[in-house]
N, C-alpha and C positions, 0 to 999 in steps of 0.2 A: 568627283571622288573627294571625300573628306580628308583633310591632312591628319597625319597620325598624332595621337594625343601625346603631350610631353610625358616623360618618364616619371616626373615627380608627382603626377596626379594619383597614381595608385598608392604609393606610400602615404601621401597626404590623406587619402580616403581611409586607409587603415588607422592612421592616427586619430582622425575624427571619430571613426566607429569606436575605437578604444576609449576615447574620452567620453563619448556618449554612454557607453556601457558602464564606465566607472561612475558617472553622474547618476545613472539610473540605479546602480547598486547602492549608492550612498542614500538616495531618496528612499528606496525600499527599506533600507536598514533603519532609517529614522522613523518611518511610519509603519513598521512591520506589524505591530499589534493591531492597528486600525485596519490594515489591509487583509488580515487573515479571513474574516467572514466573506469578503468579496472574492478572494481567491478560491476558497472552498466552493462557493456558489459557481464561479466560473468553470472549475473543473467538472462539477456535476452537470452543468448545462452543456459543456463542451462534449461530454461523453454521450449525452442523450439527444443532442440537437439533430443528428442524422435521421432520427425517427420523425422529427418534425419535417425535415426536408423531404423524406419519403412520402409522408401524407400529403404534403403540398404538391409534389410532383406526380404521384400515382393516383391518389384519391381526389385530387383537385380541390383539397380543402384550403380555405384561406389560412395564412400563417397563424393569425391569432387563434382560430378554431383548432388547428393542428397542435398548437402549443398547449391549449387547454386539455386536449385528449391525452397527449403524452405526459403532461404534468400530473394529471389525475392517475394515469396508469402507473407511473413511476412512484407516486405517493402511495398508492394501494400496494404496490410490490414491497416497498420499504416497510409499510405497516404490517403486512403479512409476515415478513421476515422477522420483524421485531416481536410480534405476538407469538410466532411459532418457534423461533430459534432462541431468543433471549431466555425464556424460562428453562429450556433444556440446558443451556450453557450455565445458567445460574445454579440449577440443581446439581449439575455435575461438579462444578467448582466447590460447592458446599459439601457434597458427598466426598470429594477427594480430600478436603480438609479434615473430615471426620475419619476417613479411612487411613490417613497417613500415620497417626500415632500407633495404630495396631500394626501397620506394615513395618514401622521402625522397631516395634517390639519383636516381630518375627525375624527381622534382620539381626537384632542383637542376640536372639536366642539360637537362630539356625544359621544365619549368614556368616557370622564371625567364625564359628567352628568350621564351616565349610571352607572359608578362606584360609584358615590356619592349616587345613590339610594340604592346600596347594602352596601356601607361602609360609614357611616356618617362621619367618621373621615377624609375623603378625600373630604368633601364638599367644602373646600377652598384649593385646591391643588396647592398652589403657587409654591413650589419647583418643583413639577411634571410638571407644565405648563412651567416653565423656562427650565427644562431639555428637554422637547419636542421641544420647540422653538430652543434651541441650536442644537439639533439633526437634525431638519428640515433645519437649515442654513447649517450644514455640509453636509447633503444629497444632497442639491442643487448643490454642487460642486464635489460630489463624482465621478460621471460618468466622467466628464472632467478630473479630477485628475487621475483617473484610466487609461484613454486613454493616458494622458500625460506621466504617468509613463512608460507605454508600449513603447511609442515613445522614451522616454529618454533611456530606456534599449537598444532599437535597435540602437540609435545613439551612445551609449557607445560601443556596440559591433562592430560598424563600424568605430570607431574613430581611431583604430590602436594603442591604448595604450597597454602596456605590459600585463596588467591584461586582457584586452579585447581579445588580441591575444591568450593568454593562454586558455581563456574560449572557444574561437572559435575552437582552435586546439583540445581541450579536447572533445568538442561536435562532431567534425568531425571524431575523431579517434574511437569513440564508434562503429559505423557500421563496420569498418574494423576489430576491435577486435572481434565483434560478429561473423563475418564470419569465421575467423581463429579458434576461440574457438569451434564453432559448428563442424568444420571439424576435429579438433584434440582432442576432448574429450576422445576417447578411449586411445590415447597415454598418456594423463594426468594421467589416472588411472594406466596404466602400469608403468609409470615413478615413481609414488608414491610407488607402490609395490616393485619396484627394490631398492628403498632407504631403505626399511625395512629389518632388518636381517632375514635370512631364517627361523630361529627358531620361530620368531614371525609373520611370513608372513601370516599363515593361520588365526589366530585370528584377525589380522589387516584387512585382506580381508573381514572377516565376519562382523566386526564392520563398515568398510567402506561401505560395501553393505547395511547394515541397515541404516546408516546415509544417503546414497544416496537415498534410497527408501523413508525415512521419509521426507527428505528435498524436494525431487521432488514432493511428494504427497502434501505437504503443499503449496509450491509455486504455482504449477500449479492449485491445487484445489482452493486455496484462490483467485487467479486471475480469474478463471472461475466463481466462486461464485460472486465475485465483479462485473463482467460484467453482469451476469444474474440479480443481484439485482439492478444494475443501470437502466437496462431496465424496470424492474417491477416498481421500484419507480417512474421513469420518466413518465411512462404511467399512473400509479395510481394517482399521484399528479396532472398531467394535467387534468385527468378526474374529479378530486375533485375540480377543479377550483383554484388551487394554482398558484399565480403569480411566474414566473420563475420555474415552476415545473420540467422542464427537467434539469436545472442547479442544483437545490436542489437534485433531484433524483440521478443524476450522482455523486454528492458529497457524498450523503448518501451511495450509493453502493460501491464506491471506499474506503470510510472511513471504510467499514466493514472489511477491511484487518487488522485493529486494533480492537480487540473485543470490542463491545459495542459503539465504537466511532461513527461509521456511523449512528447508530440508534439514539443516543443522539443528535448529531448535526443535523441530518436530521429532526427529529420530532420537535426539538426546533425551528429551522428556519421555518418549515412549519406552525407550530401553530402561531408563531408571525406574519408571512406574511398573513396568512389567517384571523387572528383576525383584522389586520389593513385593510384588504380588505372588509370584510363582516360584522363584528360586530354582528355575530350571533353564536349560539351554533351548529346549524346544520352543517355548513361547518367545524367547529372544529371536530365534530364527524366523518365527512368524512375522515379527515386527520388521525385521530386515527384509523379508520377502515382500511385505506390503510396500515399503518405501522403494525397493528396487523396481517393482512392477509399475508403481505410479510414476516414478521418475523416468522409467523407460517410455511409458506412454506419453509423458509430457515432452520429453526430448525428441522423440521420433514421430509423434502423431499430433498431439494437441497443439503445442506451440507452433510448429511449422504450418499447420492448417489455420490456426486462429490469428497468430501474430505475423507469421511470414518472416521475410528477411529484409523488408524495405527499410526498417529503422536503422539497421547497420551499426548499432552501438555495441561495443564489446561489453560484456558483463562487468569487467573491472572499471570501465568508464562510467557505467551506471552507478556502481557502488561508490566510486570516488565523488561523483556529482552529488549523490545523496548525503554522504558524510560531510563534504565541504559545505554544501548548502545548509545542512542541519547545524553544523558548528558555527556558521556565520550568522544565520537568521533564525535558528530554532525550527519549529514546525513549518513556518512559512518557507524556510529554505529547503526543507524536505520536499514540499510541494513544487518548488521552483527548480530544484536541482536538475531533473531530467529534461524539462523543457529548455533550460538554459544550455545543457549539453547538446541537445538537438539543434538549437539555434546556432551554436558555434560550429557544429558539423556542417549545417547548411551554408553558413557564411564562408567556410573554408573550402567547400567543394568548388571545383572549377565550373564555369558556365558550360552548359551542354552545347555541343557543336550544332551547326545548321541541320545536319542529318539526324540529330538525336530526337 
């Protein structure tokens, strides 16, 4: 029978883990710009690597061949989405910019008298009229400015300056990194285990497995839910007569990856656009009904089936992780926020008992 370990070992281990985490955070902060394309590639490869595992296990394909099949399939999927969805979104954004000045005119002519009937204090809404006029003037140039900004970004990327070249190289290297990471993920896990002392290898393997399961379920589940919600919102808002319903629906669905953000942004935009379009309660109720139905489906059917409950992170913890990570490391911190929170959760969980 082994003698009991001294009590100081566990506090010492926590001190070492804390120092290690602080050192890793300092290194990440120092090289955050250089790491961004690698981390984006890692997330994409991590999301789609189970397909490679499936082909390797079920179809008996060698891992390089399975990686080629999955890589080509994912690339084709992204290309179809870009070719099919981007023109629709671009057209709706431009149409919305053209529609907005006329909608503000209708608000000024019909909406303000309607409001003054319910709110006597706005019977002479001088400040509100001035604000609407300024917004209308800005809206008239919004579409051209947006297109000009996109053209300027393209010209900057093609200009050959050092920053532009770095950006182009970073964007071009992501697909290459995705391919090699998908092919070598099993080696990454084996390499990590080899770096751990043999005495700690078994508990490390267990915690690494739990971290992998939770992170994979969160990333793949949230992405799947976001795509489903984008489709449901786009169809529902279009049927409800909302201007740019597809664009707002996609924004609301993708925003769902941050808890509550997609719902708040989506319903706010939809209500404002619908009010400016119709000036009636009926269409506003249509919008509310769309969001109520989709949110009900998401909460009671889609998320429980797709994501499940294994992640176990409270929405507030996810929001806090995203905001703290974004504040500390920018976009890199947004990508690392939830994985870091899951890692902390796994480290703080007690070891499962012998019968677990």
